[in-house]
N, C-alpha and C positions, 0 to 999 in steps of 0.2 A: 508801647510801642504801639503805634496807630494800627489798625486794622482797617479796612476799604473795600467798597460793595464794589462787584465787578460787574459790565453787563457781558456776556459773552452770546448777545441772540444773535450775530452774523457771526459765530463757530470760536473756538480759544485762540485762533491767530490772530484775530482783529477783537479781540477783548478791549474794553477800555473801562478807567473808574468812573464811576458815578457819584461817589461821597464816602465821607467817613464813614464806617460803622459805631455805633454807641452803644456801649455794656450797659445794663439796667445800673449797675450800680457806680457808672458814669453819670446817669442820667439827671436830668432836671427835677423829675417828675418821680421817682422813686428815691422813697424814704422809711428806711425802719421795714423795709420789706414788703412795703406795697407799693402798687402804682397808680397815681393820684392824675394821671390824664386825665381821664374823663372829666375828673371833678375840675380840673385847671382850663379846660377847652370850655367847660359850659359856664363856669362861675357860680353853680350851684352844688349842692349833695343832692346826687340820684340816687332811685334803690340801691342798696349793698350789691355790689358785685365780685365774688369771690375772685379775686384775678392777685395773685400772691407771686409774682416771676421770680426766678432765681435770678441772684447777683450778675452770674458770668450769660442771662440771657439777655435779648434785644428786642427790638419793632422798628414796625415803619415809621413812629412820630419819634422817637428819642431824640432828645438835643443833651448836646455838652453843655455841663455843669459849668460855669466858671467860678463859683463862688460859693458863699453859703448862701442855703435858702432862705 
């Protein structure tokens, strides 16, 4: 079931859908319990950042995975 991001800036009666929410477990950057978003963004390994998101978490940079990575 798809989940959507809703903008309620103008009130709940004027709410509008602004995009689809991507959970970590469905994200391109999530692999074996780790988020590799920073590595993919910069193309190089940076100092370790302890970021282990929950599978049902989400962030602003999530991209839906279409196939295998």
